[in-house]
PDB file of N, H, CA, C and O in Angstrom:
ATOM      1  N   MET A   1     113.863-114.942  43.140  1.00  0.00           N
ATOM      2  CA  MET A   1     115.178-114.367  43.008  1.00  0.00           C
ATOM      3  C   MET A   1     115.483-114.018  41.549  1.00  0.00           C
ATOM      4  O   MET A   1     115.865-112.885  41.257  1.00  0.00           O
ATOM      5  N   PRO A   2     115.322-114.962  40.640  1.00  0.00           N
ATOM      6  CA  PRO A   2     115.667-114.651  39.250  1.00  0.00           C
ATOM      7  C   PRO A   2     114.867-113.487  38.675  1.00  0.00           C
ATOM      8  O   PRO A   2     115.401-112.689  37.905  1.00  0.00           O
ATOM      9  N   ALA A   3     113.601-113.386  39.040  1.00  0.00           N
ATOM     10  H   ALA A   3     113.166-114.034  39.665  1.00  0.00           H
ATOM     11  CA  ALA A   3     112.775-112.310  38.493  1.00  0.00           C
ATOM     12  C   ALA A   3     113.313-110.942  38.917  1.00  0.00           C
ATOM     13  O   ALA A   3     113.301-109.999  38.125  1.00  0.00           O
ATOM     14  N   ASN A   4     113.785-110.829  40.158  1.00  0.00           N
ATOM     15  H   ASN A   4     113.795-111.595  40.801  1.00  0.00           H
ATOM     16  CA  ASN A   4     114.350-109.564  40.613  1.00  0.00           C
ATOM     17  C   ASN A   4     115.623-109.223  39.857  1.00  0.00           C
ATOM     18  O   ASN A   4     115.853-108.063  39.514  1.00  0.00           O
ATOM     19  N   ILE A   5     116.442-110.217  39.599  1.00  0.00           N
ATOM     20  H   ILE A   5     116.255-111.159  39.877  1.00  0.00           H
ATOM     21  CA  ILE A   5     117.694-109.979  38.868  1.00  0.00           C
ATOM     22  C   ILE A   5     117.390-109.552  37.436  1.00  0.00           C
ATOM     23  O   ILE A   5     117.967-108.587  36.933  1.00  0.00           O
ATOM     24  N   VAL A   6     116.481-110.275  36.783  1.00  0.00           N
ATOM     25  H   VAL A   6     116.013-111.058  37.192  1.00  0.00           H
ATOM     26  CA  VAL A   6     116.128-109.942  35.399  1.00  0.00           C
ATOM     27  C   VAL A   6     115.524-108.543  35.312  1.00  0.00           C
ATOM     28  O   VAL A   6     115.859-107.775  34.411  1.00  0.00           O
ATOM     29  N   GLU A   7     114.645-108.217  36.238  1.00  0.00           N
ATOM     30  H   GLU A   7     114.373-108.841  36.971  1.00  0.00           H
ATOM     31  CA  GLU A   7     114.056-106.881  36.235  1.00  0.00           C
ATOM     32  C   GLU A   7     115.131-105.816  36.408  1.00  0.00           C
ATOM     33  O   GLU A   7     115.124-104.801  35.712  1.00  0.00           O
ATOM     34  N   GLY A   8     116.051-106.049  37.334  1.00  0.00           N
ATOM     35  H   GLY A   8     116.057-106.873  37.900  1.00  0.00           H
ATOM     36  CA  GLY A   8     117.122-105.089  37.564  1.00  0.00           C
ATOM     37  C   GLY A   8     118.022-104.908  36.355  1.00  0.00           C
ATOM     38  O   GLY A   8     118.408-103.785  36.030  1.00  0.00           O
ATOM     39  N   VAL A   9     118.358-106.002  35.689  1.00  0.00           N
ATOM     40  H   VAL A   9     118.044-106.914  35.954  1.00  0.00           H
ATOM     41  CA  VAL A   9     119.236-105.940  34.521  1.00  0.00           C
ATOM     42  C   VAL A   9     118.569-105.203  33.366  1.00  0.00           C
ATOM     43  O   VAL A   9     119.211-104.413  32.674  1.00  0.00           O
ATOM     44  N   ASN A  10     117.297-105.461  33.162  1.00  0.00           N
ATOM     45  H   ASN A  10     116.775-106.103  33.724  1.00  0.00           H
ATOM     46  CA  ASN A  10     116.620-104.935  31.982  1.00  0.00           C
ATOM     47  C   ASN A  10     115.977-103.573  32.140  1.00  0.00           C
ATOM     48  O   ASN A  10     115.652-102.932  31.140  1.00  0.00           O
ATOM     49  N   SER A  11     115.787-103.117  33.352  1.00  0.00           N
ATOM     50  H   SER A  11     116.051-103.638  34.164  1.00  0.00           H
ATOM     51  CA  SER A  11     115.076-101.844  33.472  1.00  0.00           C
ATOM     52  C   SER A  11     115.708-100.850  34.438  1.00  0.00           C
ATOM     53  O   SER A  11     115.184 -99.751  34.618  1.00  0.00           O
ATOM     54  N   HIS A  12     116.812-101.212  35.056  1.00  0.00           N
ATOM     55  H   HIS A  12     117.238-102.105  34.910  1.00  0.00           H
ATOM     56  CA  HIS A  12     117.408-100.312  36.037  1.00  0.00           C
ATOM     57  C   HIS A  12     118.913-100.254  35.864  1.00  0.00           C
ATOM     58  O   HIS A  12     119.534-101.181  35.343  1.00  0.00           O
ATOM     59  N   LYS A  13     119.475 -99.170  36.301  1.00  0.00           N
ATOM     60  H   LYS A  13     118.971 -98.417  36.724  1.00  0.00           H
ATOM     61  CA  LYS A  13     120.926 -98.991  36.227  1.00  0.00           C
ATOM     62  C   LYS A  13     121.447 -98.577  37.599  1.00  0.00           C
ATOM     63  O   LYS A  13     120.699 -98.070  38.434  1.00  0.00           O
ATOM     64  N   GLY A  14     122.721 -98.797  37.814  1.00  0.00           N
ATOM     65  H   GLY A  14     123.329 -99.209  37.135  1.00  0.00           H
ATOM     66  CA  GLY A  14     123.389 -98.306  39.016  1.00  0.00           C
ATOM     67  C   GLY A  14     122.779 -98.793  40.307  1.00  0.00           C
ATOM     68  O   GLY A  14     122.609 -99.994  40.520  1.00  0.00           O
ATOM     69  N   LYS A  15     122.449 -97.835  41.175  1.00  0.00           N
ATOM     70  H   LYS A  15     122.587 -96.860  41.002  1.00  0.00           H
ATOM     71  CA  LYS A  15     121.946 -98.180  42.502  1.00  0.00           C
ATOM     72  C   LYS A  15     120.610 -98.914  42.454  1.00  0.00           C
ATOM     73  O   LYS A  15     120.327 -99.734  43.327  1.00  0.00           O
ATOM     74  N   ASN A  16     119.785 -98.632  41.448  1.00  0.00           N
ATOM     75  H   ASN A  16     120.014 -97.966  40.738  1.00  0.00           H
ATOM     76  CA  ASN A  16     118.515 -99.351  41.329  1.00  0.00           C
ATOM     77  C   ASN A  16     118.759-100.827  41.040  1.00  0.00           C
ATOM     78  O   ASN A  16     118.065-101.687  41.582  1.00  0.00           O
ATOM     79  N   TYR A  17     119.727-101.123  40.200  1.00  0.00           N
ATOM     80  H   TYR A  17     120.290-100.424  39.759  1.00  0.00           H
ATOM     81  CA  TYR A  17     120.083-102.516  39.916  1.00  0.00           C
ATOM     82  C   TYR A  17     120.594-103.175  41.183  1.00  0.00           C
ATOM     83  O   TYR A  17     120.232-104.310  41.493  1.00  0.00           O
ATOM     84  N   LEU A  18     121.428-102.467  41.904  1.00  0.00           N
ATOM     85  H   LEU A  18     121.722-101.545  41.652  1.00  0.00           H
ATOM     86  CA  LEU A  18     121.958-102.967  43.171  1.00  0.00           C
ATOM     87  C   LEU A  18     120.817-103.274  44.140  1.00  0.00           C
ATOM     88  O   LEU A  18     120.847-104.287  44.839  1.00  0.00           O
ATOM     89  N   SER A  19     119.836-102.417  44.179  1.00  0.00           N
ATOM     90  H   SER A  19     119.811-101.594  43.611  1.00  0.00           H
ATOM     91  CA  SER A  19     118.679-102.624  45.037  1.00  0.00           C
ATOM     92  C   SER A  19     117.948-103.914  44.676  1.00  0.00           C
ATOM     93  O   SER A  19     117.508-104.646  45.563  1.00  0.00           O
ATOM     94  N   HIS A  20     117.819-104.194  43.396  1.00  0.00           N
ATOM     95  H   HIS A  20     118.176-103.600  42.675  1.00  0.00           H
ATOM     96  CA  HIS A  20     117.147-105.420  42.963  1.00  0.00           C
ATOM     97  C   HIS A  20     117.963-106.653  43.339  1.00  0.00           C
ATOM     98  O   HIS A  20     117.395-107.696  43.661  1.00  0.00           O
ATOM     99  N   LEU A  21     119.281-106.543  43.302  1.00  0.00           N
ATOM    100  H   LEU A  21     119.743-105.696  43.041  1.00  0.00           H
ATOM    101  CA  LEU A  21     120.111-107.659  43.754  1.00  0.00           C
ATOM    102  C   LEU A  21     119.932-107.900  45.248  1.00  0.00           C
ATOM    103  O   LEU A  21     119.905-109.044  45.700  1.00  0.00           O
ATOM    104  N   GLU A  22     119.812-106.822  46.008  1.00  0.00           N
ATOM    105  H   GLU A  22     119.834-105.892  45.641  1.00  0.00           H
ATOM    106  CA  GLU A  22     119.586-106.957  47.449  1.00  0.00           C
ATOM    107  C   GLU A  22     118.214-107.578  47.732  1.00  0.00           C
ATOM    108  O   GLU A  22     118.067-108.377  48.657  1.00  0.00           O
ATOM    109  N   ILE A  23     117.224-107.208  46.939  1.00  0.00           N
ATOM    110  H   ILE A  23     117.343-106.558  46.188  1.00  0.00           H
ATOM    111  CA  ILE A  23     115.902-107.826  47.076  1.00  0.00           C
ATOM    112  C   ILE A  23     115.990-109.313  46.752  1.00  0.00           C
ATOM    113  O   ILE A  23     115.380-110.132  47.439  1.00  0.00           O
ATOM    114  N   ALA A  24     116.740-109.669  45.720  1.00  0.00           N
ATOM    115  H   ALA A  24     117.236-109.003  45.162  1.00  0.00           H
ATOM    116  CA  ALA A  24     116.919-111.077  45.357  1.00  0.00           C
ATOM    117  C   ALA A  24     117.587-111.835  46.495  1.00  0.00           C
ATOM    118  O   ALA A  24     117.218-112.974  46.778  1.00  0.00           O
ATOM    119  N   ARG A  25     118.567-111.217  47.152  1.00  0.00           N
ATOM    120  H   ARG A  25     118.868-110.292  46.922  1.00  0.00           H
ATOM    121  CA  ARG A  25     119.234-111.875  48.278  1.00  0.00           C
ATOM    122  C   ARG A  25     118.237-112.079  49.425  1.00  0.00           C
ATOM    123  O   ARG A  25     118.269-113.107  50.101  1.00  0.00           O
ATOM    124  N   GLY A  26     117.368-111.112  49.637  1.00  0.00           N
ATOM    125  H   GLY A  26     117.343-110.277  49.088  1.00  0.00           H
ATOM    126  CA  GLY A  26     116.318-111.275  50.639  1.00  0.00           C
ATOM    127  C   GLY A  26     115.363-112.399  50.273  1.00  0.00           C
ATOM    128  O   GLY A  26     114.896-113.134  51.144  1.00  0.00           O
ATOM    129  N   SER A  27     115.078-112.532  48.995  1.00  0.00           N
ATOM    130  H   SER A  27     115.457-111.935  48.288  1.00  0.00           H
ATOM    131  CA  SER A  27     114.216-113.621  48.525  1.00  0.00           C
ATOM    132  C   SER A  27     114.871-114.977  48.760  1.00  0.00           C
ATOM    133  O   SER A  27     114.182-115.961  49.026  1.00  0.00           O
ATOM    134  N   ALA A  28     116.195-115.034  48.664  1.00  0.00           N
ATOM    135  H   ALA A  28     116.756-114.234  48.448  1.00  0.00           H
ATOM    136  CA  ALA A  28     116.911-116.280  48.954  1.00  0.00           C
ATOM    137  C   ALA A  28     116.709-116.662  50.420  1.00  0.00           C
ATOM    138  O   ALA A  28     116.496-117.831  50.740  1.00  0.00           O
ATOM    139  N   ALA A  29     116.777-115.676  51.298  1.00  0.00           N
ATOM    140  H   ALA A  29     116.950-114.726  51.038  1.00  0.00           H
ATOM    141  CA  ALA A  29     116.552-115.936  52.724  1.00  0.00           C
ATOM    142  C   ALA A  29     115.114-116.398  52.964  1.00  0.00           C
ATOM    143  O   ALA A  29     114.872-117.308  53.756  1.00  0.00           O
ATOM    144  N   GLU A  30     114.179-115.777  52.286  1.00  0.00           N
ATOM    145  H   GLU A  30     114.375-115.037  51.642  1.00  0.00           H
ATOM    146  CA  GLU A  30     112.775-116.183  52.417  1.00  0.00           C
ATOM    147  C   GLU A  30     112.578-117.603  51.900  1.00  0.00           C
ATOM    148  O   GLU A  30     111.842-118.388  52.499  1.00  0.00           O
ATOM    149  N   SER A  31     113.225-117.931  50.801  1.00  0.00           N
ATOM    150  H   SER A  31     113.823-117.294  50.315  1.00  0.00           H
ATOM    151  CA  SER A  31     113.132-119.288  50.255  1.00  0.00           C
ATOM    152  C   SER A  31     113.644-120.318  51.251  1.00  0.00           C
ATOM    153  O   SER A  31     113.064-121.394  51.398  1.00  0.00           O
ATOM    154  N   LEU A  32     114.730-119.983  51.931  1.00  0.00           N
ATOM    155  H   LEU A  32     115.201-119.109  51.812  1.00  0.00           H
ATOM    156  CA  LEU A  32     115.269-120.891  52.938  1.00  0.00           C
ATOM    157  C   LEU A  32     114.239-121.122  54.047  1.00  0.00           C
ATOM    158  O   LEU A  32     114.058-122.248  54.511  1.00  0.00           O
ATOM    159  N   TYR A  33     113.577-120.064  54.460  1.00  0.00           N
ATOM    160  H   TYR A  33     113.724-119.149  54.083  1.00  0.00           H
ATOM    161  CA  TYR A  33     112.528-120.204  55.470  1.00  0.00           C
ATOM    162  C   TYR A  33     111.476-121.217  55.017  1.00  0.00           C
ATOM    163  O   TYR A  33     111.097-122.108  55.778  1.00  0.00           O
ATOM    164  N   TRP A  34     111.006-121.077  53.773  1.00  0.00           N
ATOM    165  H   TRP A  34     111.314-120.353  53.155  1.00  0.00           H
ATOM    166  CA  TRP A  34     109.968-121.987  53.282  1.00  0.00           C
ATOM    167  C   TRP A  34     110.485-123.411  53.152  1.00  0.00           C
ATOM    168  O   TRP A  34     109.723-124.360  53.332  1.00  0.00           O
ATOM    169  N   MET A  35     111.755-123.575  52.845  1.00  0.00           N
ATOM    170  H   MET A  35     112.374-122.803  52.699  1.00  0.00           H
ATOM    171  CA  MET A  35     112.336-124.922  52.810  1.00  0.00           C
ATOM    172  C   MET A  35     112.308-125.550  54.205  1.00  0.00           C
ATOM    173  O   MET A  35     112.013-126.735  54.356  1.00  0.00           O
ATOM    174  N   ILE A  36     112.616-124.746  55.214  1.00  0.00           N
ATOM    175  H   ILE A  36     112.855-123.783  55.091  1.00  0.00           H
ATOM    176  CA  ILE A  36     112.577-125.231  56.594  1.00  0.00           C
ATOM    177  C   ILE A  36     111.161-125.662  56.962  1.00  0.00           C
ATOM    178  O   ILE A  36     110.964-126.717  57.565  1.00  0.00           O
ATOM    179  N   VAL A  37     110.173-124.839  56.595  1.00  0.00           N
ATOM    180  H   VAL A  37     110.332-123.982  56.105  1.00  0.00           H
ATOM    181  CA  VAL A  37     108.775-125.178  56.872  1.00  0.00           C
ATOM    182  C   VAL A  37     108.413-126.502  56.194  1.00  0.00           C
ATOM    183  O   VAL A  37     107.818-127.381  56.818  1.00  0.00           O
ATOM    184  N   LEU A  38     108.773-126.639  54.923  1.00  0.00           N
ATOM    185  H   LEU A  38     109.257-125.926  54.417  1.00  0.00           H
ATOM    186  CA  LEU A  38     108.461-127.870  54.194  1.00  0.00           C
ATOM    187  C   LEU A  38     109.117-129.090  54.820  1.00  0.00           C
ATOM    188  O   LEU A  38     108.522-130.167  54.857  1.00  0.00           O
ATOM    189  N   LYS A  39     110.327-128.929  55.307  1.00  0.00           N
ATOM    190  H   LYS A  39     110.810-128.054  55.278  1.00  0.00           H
ATOM    191  CA  LYS A  39     111.018-130.039  55.984  1.00  0.00           C
ATOM    192  C   LYS A  39     110.291-130.386  57.279  1.00  0.00           C
ATOM    193  O   LYS A  39     110.084-131.561  57.585  1.00  0.00           O
ATOM    194  N   GLU A  40     109.906-129.368  58.035  1.00  0.00           N
ATOM    195  H   GLU A  40     110.074-128.414  57.787  1.00  0.00           H
ATOM    196  CA  GLU A  40     109.246-129.605  59.323  1.00  0.00           C
ATOM    197  C   GLU A  40     107.880-130.275  59.182  1.00  0.00           C
ATOM    198  O   GLU A  40     107.474-131.043  60.054  1.00  0.00           O
ATOM    199  N   ILE A  41     107.180-129.991  58.103  1.00  0.00           N
ATOM    200  H   ILE A  41     107.510-129.366  57.395  1.00  0.00           H
ATOM    201  CA  ILE A  41     105.860-130.629  57.922  1.00  0.00           C
ATOM    202  C   ILE A  41     105.960-131.938  57.140  1.00  0.00           C
ATOM    203  O   ILE A  41     104.952-132.595  56.883  1.00  0.00           O
ATOM    204  N   GLY A  42     107.177-132.307  56.766  1.00  0.00           N
ATOM    205  H   GLY A  42     107.996-131.773  56.974  1.00  0.00           H
ATOM    206  CA  GLY A  42     107.386-133.601  56.130  1.00  0.00           C
ATOM    207  C   GLY A  42     107.278-133.622  54.623  1.00  0.00           C
ATOM    208  O   GLY A  42     107.276-134.697  54.024  1.00  0.00           O
ATOM    209  N   ASP A  43     107.187-132.455  53.989  1.00  0.00           N
ATOM    210  H   ASP A  43     107.188-131.581  54.476  1.00  0.00           H
ATOM    211  CA  ASP A  43     107.108-132.418  52.528  1.00  0.00           C
ATOM    212  C   ASP A  43     108.484-132.441  51.861  1.00  0.00           C
ATOM    213  O   ASP A  43     108.583-132.629  50.649  1.00  0.00           O
ATOM    214  N   LEU A  44     109.537-132.250  52.646  1.00  0.00           N
ATOM    215  H   LEU A  44     109.456-132.097  53.630  1.00  0.00           H
ATOM    216  CA  LEU A  44     110.918-132.366  52.153  1.00  0.00           C
ATOM    217  C   LEU A  44     111.657-133.303  53.089  1.00  0.00           C
ATOM    218  O   LEU A  44     111.565-133.175  54.310  1.00  0.00           O
ATOM    219  N   SER A  45     112.384-134.236  52.521  1.00  0.00           N
ATOM    220  H   SER A  45     112.459-134.341  51.530  1.00  0.00           H
ATOM    221  CA  SER A  45     113.217-135.103  53.353  1.00  0.00           C
ATOM    222  C   SER A  45     114.444-134.314  53.807  1.00  0.00           C
ATOM    223  O   SER A  45     114.744-133.250  53.266  1.00  0.00           O
ATOM    224  N   GLU A  46     115.135-134.836  54.785  1.00  0.00           N
ATOM    225  H   GLU A  46     114.891-135.701  55.225  1.00  0.00           H
ATOM    226  CA  GLU A  46     116.363-134.188  55.252  1.00  0.00           C
ATOM    227  C   GLU A  46     117.364-134.069  54.109  1.00  0.00           C
ATOM    228  O   GLU A  46     118.027-133.042  53.960  1.00  0.00           O
ATOM    229  N   LYS A  47     117.468-135.117  53.309  1.00  0.00           N
ATOM    230  H   LYS A  47     116.930-135.951  53.431  1.00  0.00           H
ATOM    231  CA  LYS A  47     118.404-135.110  52.169  1.00  0.00           C
ATOM    232  C   LYS A  47     118.020-134.033  51.155  1.00  0.00           C
ATOM    233  O   LYS A  47     118.877-133.280  50.693  1.00  0.00           O
ATOM    234  N   GLU A  48     116.740-133.959  50.811  1.00  0.00           N
ATOM    235  H   GLU A  48     116.044-134.570  51.187  1.00  0.00           H
ATOM    236  CA  GLU A  48     116.276-132.939  49.866  1.00  0.00           C
ATOM    237  C   GLU A  48     116.528-131.534  50.423  1.00  0.00           C
ATOM    238  O   GLU A  48     116.967-130.634  49.707  1.00  0.00           O
ATOM    239  N   PHE A  49     116.238-131.371  51.714  1.00  0.00           N
ATOM    240  H   PHE A  49     115.881-132.102  52.295  1.00  0.00           H
ATOM    241  CA  PHE A  49     116.450-130.081  52.344  1.00  0.00           C
ATOM    242  C   PHE A  49     117.911-129.677  52.268  1.00  0.00           C
ATOM    243  O   PHE A  49     118.216-128.549  51.883  1.00  0.00           O
ATOM    244  N   ARG A  50     118.814-130.569  52.624  1.00  0.00           N
ATOM    245  H   ARG A  50     118.566-131.486  52.937  1.00  0.00           H
ATOM    246  CA  ARG A  50     120.249-130.252  52.622  1.00  0.00           C
ATOM    247  C   ARG A  50     120.738-129.885  51.219  1.00  0.00           C
ATOM    248  O   ARG A  50     121.552-128.976  51.057  1.00  0.00           O
ATOM    249  N   GLU A  51     120.242-130.588  50.222  1.00  0.00           N
ATOM    250  H   GLU A  51     119.581-131.326  50.353  1.00  0.00           H
ATOM    251  CA  GLU A  51     120.644-130.284  48.842  1.00  0.00           C
ATOM    252  C   GLU A  51     120.148-128.900  48.426  1.00  0.00           C
ATOM    253  O   GLU A  51     120.904-128.104  47.869  1.00  0.00           O
ATOM    254  N   LEU A  52     118.879-128.621  48.698  1.00  0.00           N
ATOM    255  H   LEU A  52     118.264-129.268  49.150  1.00  0.00           H
ATOM    256  CA  LEU A  52     118.326-127.309  48.353  1.00  0.00           C
ATOM    257  C   LEU A  52     118.984-126.204  49.169  1.00  0.00           C
ATOM    258  O   LEU A  52     119.247-125.117  48.654  1.00  0.00           O
ATOM    259  N   GLU A  53     119.246-126.479  50.425  1.00  0.00           N
ATOM    260  H   GLU A  53     119.032-127.362  50.843  1.00  0.00           H
ATOM    261  CA  GLU A  53     119.910-125.496  51.281  1.00  0.00           C
ATOM    262  C   GLU A  53     121.297-125.161  50.726  1.00  0.00           C
ATOM    263  O   GLU A  53     121.709-124.001  50.728  1.00  0.00           O
ATOM    264  N   SER A  54     122.006-126.175  50.255  1.00  0.00           N
ATOM    265  H   SER A  54     121.671-127.118  50.253  1.00  0.00           H
ATOM    266  CA  SER A  54     123.331-125.964  49.676  1.00  0.00           C
ATOM    267  C   SER A  54     123.262-125.066  48.447  1.00  0.00           C
ATOM    268  O   SER A  54     124.078-124.157  48.296  1.00  0.00           O
ATOM    269  N   TYR A  55     122.294-125.313  47.571  1.00  0.00           N
ATOM    270  H   TYR A  55     121.631-126.052  47.694  1.00  0.00           H
ATOM    271  CA  TYR A  55     122.110-124.456  46.393  1.00  0.00           C
ATOM    272  C   TYR A  55     121.774-123.030  46.821  1.00  0.00           C
ATOM    273  O   TYR A  55     122.288-122.065  46.256  1.00  0.00           O
ATOM    274  N   ASN A  56     120.912-122.907  47.817  1.00  0.00           N
ATOM    275  H   ASN A  56     120.494-123.691  48.276  1.00  0.00           H
ATOM    276  CA  ASN A  56     120.502-121.601  48.308  1.00  0.00           C
ATOM    277  C   ASN A  56     121.694-120.819  48.846  1.00  0.00           C
ATOM    278  O   ASN A  56     121.827-119.624  48.585  1.00  0.00           O
ATOM    279  N   VAL A  57     122.556-121.492  49.595  1.00  0.00           N
ATOM    280  H   VAL A  57     122.447-122.463  49.808  1.00  0.00           H
ATOM    281  CA  VAL A  57     123.754-120.841  50.141  1.00  0.00           C
ATOM    282  C   VAL A  57     124.646-120.349  49.004  1.00  0.00           C
ATOM    283  O   VAL A  57     125.166-119.235  49.062  1.00  0.00           O
ATOM    284  N   GLU A  58     124.823-121.163  47.984  1.00  0.00           N
ATOM    285  H   GLU A  58     124.400-122.068  47.937  1.00  0.00           H
ATOM    286  CA  GLU A  58     125.669-120.768  46.849  1.00  0.00           C
ATOM    287  C   GLU A  58     125.093-119.556  46.120  1.00  0.00           C
ATOM    288  O   GLU A  58     125.828-118.632  45.773  1.00  0.00           O
ATOM    289  N   VAL A  59     123.781-119.558  45.888  1.00  0.00           N
ATOM    290  H   VAL A  59     123.184-120.309  46.170  1.00  0.00           H
ATOM    291  CA  VAL A  59     123.141-118.422  45.212  1.00  0.00           C
ATOM    292  C   VAL A  59     123.287-117.167  46.074  1.00  0.00           C
ATOM    293  O   VAL A  59     123.576-116.089  45.554  1.00  0.00           O
ATOM    294  N   SER A  60     123.090-117.299  47.371  1.00  0.00           N
ATOM    295  H   SER A  60     122.855-118.174  47.793  1.00  0.00           H
ATOM    296  CA  SER A  60     123.228-116.153  48.273  1.00  0.00           C
ATOM    297  C   SER A  60     124.647-115.601  48.245  1.00  0.00           C
ATOM    298  O   SER A  60     124.844-114.386  48.253  1.00  0.00           O
ATOM    299  N   LYS A  61     125.629-116.486  48.211  1.00  0.00           N
ATOM    300  H   LYS A  61     125.469-117.473  48.204  1.00  0.00           H
ATOM    301  CA  LYS A  61     127.027-116.047  48.132  1.00  0.00           C
ATOM    302  C   LYS A  61     127.301-115.317  46.826  1.00  0.00           C
ATOM    303  O   LYS A  61     127.986-114.294  46.812  1.00  0.00           O
ATOM    304  N   MET A  62     126.765-115.844  45.726  1.00  0.00           N
ATOM    305  H   MET A  62     126.209-116.675  45.737  1.00  0.00           H
ATOM    306  CA  MET A  62     126.960-115.188  44.432  1.00  0.00           C
ATOM    307  C   MET A  62     126.339-113.793  44.437  1.00  0.00           C
ATOM    308  O   MET A  62     126.946-112.830  43.968  1.00  0.00           O
ATOM    309  N   LEU A  63     125.125-113.698  44.973  1.00  0.00           N
ATOM    310  H   LEU A  63     124.632-114.480  45.354  1.00  0.00           H
ATOM    311  CA  LEU A  63     124.469-112.397  45.048  1.00  0.00           C
ATOM    312  C   LEU A  63     125.260-111.432  45.921  1.00  0.00           C
ATOM    313  O   LEU A  63     125.405-110.258  45.581  1.00  0.00           O
ATOM    314  N   SER A  64     125.767-111.923  47.039  1.00  0.00           N
ATOM    315  H   SER A  64     125.649-112.877  47.315  1.00  0.00           H
ATOM    316  CA  SER A  64     126.562-111.063  47.928  1.00  0.00           C
ATOM    317  C   SER A  64     127.826-110.566  47.244  1.00  0.00           C
ATOM    318  O   SER A  64     128.211-109.408  47.409  1.00  0.00           O
ATOM    319  N   ARG A  65     128.481-111.447  46.466  1.00  0.00           N
ATOM    320  H   ARG A  65     128.169-112.387  46.332  1.00  0.00           H
ATOM    321  CA  ARG A  65     129.687-111.022  45.733  1.00  0.00           C
ATOM    322  C   ARG A  65     129.337-109.979  44.687  1.00  0.00           C
ATOM    323  O   ARG A  65     130.058-108.994  44.525  1.00  0.00           O
ATOM    324  N   MET A  66     128.232-110.187  43.973  1.00  0.00           N
ATOM    325  H   MET A  66     127.646-110.987  44.104  1.00  0.00           H
ATOM    326  CA  MET A  66     127.812-109.197  42.973  1.00  0.00           C
ATOM    327  C   MET A  66     127.501-107.865  43.629  1.00  0.00           C
ATOM    328  O   MET A  66     127.908-106.816  43.129  1.00  0.00           O
ATOM    329  N   ILE A  67     126.787-107.894  44.740  1.00  0.00           N
ATOM    330  H   ILE A  67     126.456-108.746  45.147  1.00  0.00           H
ATOM    331  CA  ILE A  67     126.443-106.668  45.454  1.00  0.00           C
ATOM    332  C   ILE A  67     127.706-105.962  45.930  1.00  0.00           C
ATOM    333  O   ILE A  67     127.835-104.745  45.792  1.00  0.00           O
ATOM    334  N   SER A  68     128.625-106.720  46.482  1.00  0.00           N
ATOM    335  H   SER A  68     128.520-107.709  46.594  1.00  0.00           H
ATOM    336  CA  SER A  68     129.869-106.139  46.973  1.00  0.00           C
ATOM    337  C   SER A  68     130.660-105.511  45.835  1.00  0.00           C
ATOM    338  O   SER A  68     131.151-104.389  45.963  1.00  0.00           O
ATOM    339  N   THR A  69     130.785-106.224  44.730  1.00  0.00           N
ATOM    340  H   THR A  69     130.387-107.135  44.626  1.00  0.00           H
ATOM    341  CA  THR A  69     131.533-105.723  43.576  1.00  0.00           C
ATOM    342  C   THR A  69     130.902-104.446  43.018  1.00  0.00           C
ATOM    343  O   THR A  69     131.599-103.468  42.749  1.00  0.00           O
ATOM    344  N   LEU A  70     129.596-104.464  42.850  1.00  0.00           N
ATOM    345  H   LEU A  70     129.029-105.259  43.069  1.00  0.00           H
ATOM    346  CA  LEU A  70     128.916-103.289  42.302  1.00  0.00           C
ATOM    347  C   LEU A  70     128.924-102.122  43.277  1.00  0.00           C
ATOM    348  O   LEU A  70     128.973-100.967  42.853  1.00  0.00           O
ATOM    349  N   SER A  71     128.878-102.398  44.564  1.00  0.00           N
ATOM    350  H   SER A  71     128.838-103.336  44.908  1.00  0.00           H
ATOM    351  CA  SER A  71     128.891-101.336  45.571  1.00  0.00           C
ATOM    352  C   SER A  71     130.201-100.552  45.531  1.00  0.00           C
ATOM    353  O   SER A  71     130.212 -99.342  45.756  1.00  0.00           O
ATOM    354  N   THR A  72     131.288-101.234  45.247  1.00  0.00           N
ATOM    355  H   THR A  72     131.279-102.217  45.064  1.00  0.00           H
ATOM    356  CA  THR A  72     132.590-100.553  45.218  1.00  0.00           C
ATOM    357  C   THR A  72     132.747 -99.714  43.953  1.00  0.00           C
ATOM    358  O   THR A  72     133.592 -98.820  43.905  1.00  0.00           O
ATOM    359  N   ARG A  73     131.945 -99.993  42.935  1.00  0.00           N
ATOM    360  H   ARG A  73     131.258-100.719  42.975  1.00  0.00           H
ATOM    361  CA  ARG A  73     132.009 -99.238  41.673  1.00  0.00           C
ATOM    362  C   ARG A  73     131.202 -97.957  41.733  1.00  0.00           C
ATOM    363  O   ARG A  73     131.433 -97.052  40.932  1.00  0.00           O
ATOM    364  N   HIS A  74     130.267 -97.856  42.658  1.00  0.00           N
ATOM    365  H   HIS A  74     130.080 -98.591  43.309  1.00  0.00           H
ATOM    366  CA  HIS A  74     129.382 -96.680  42.718  1.00  0.00           C
ATOM    367  C   HIS A  74     129.739 -95.762  43.832  1.00  0.00           C
ATOM    368  O   HIS A  74     129.091 -94.731  44.014  1.00  0.00           O
TER     369      HIS A  74
END
């Protein structure tokens, strides 16, 4: 997620930056999938999963707000 945001900020403007934020939001969803897999195979405890899931939800919300805000400007 961070790499997509940094790339968008430093090398793209307008809709291209927005596209990178959307890719980052997709990466957040993919990360959640891998957290679920790790929990199911026993590499993450339920507590660890819930904590990481909470962070993931917050990052996804932040990305969605940024996307929404920038979408209304273009």
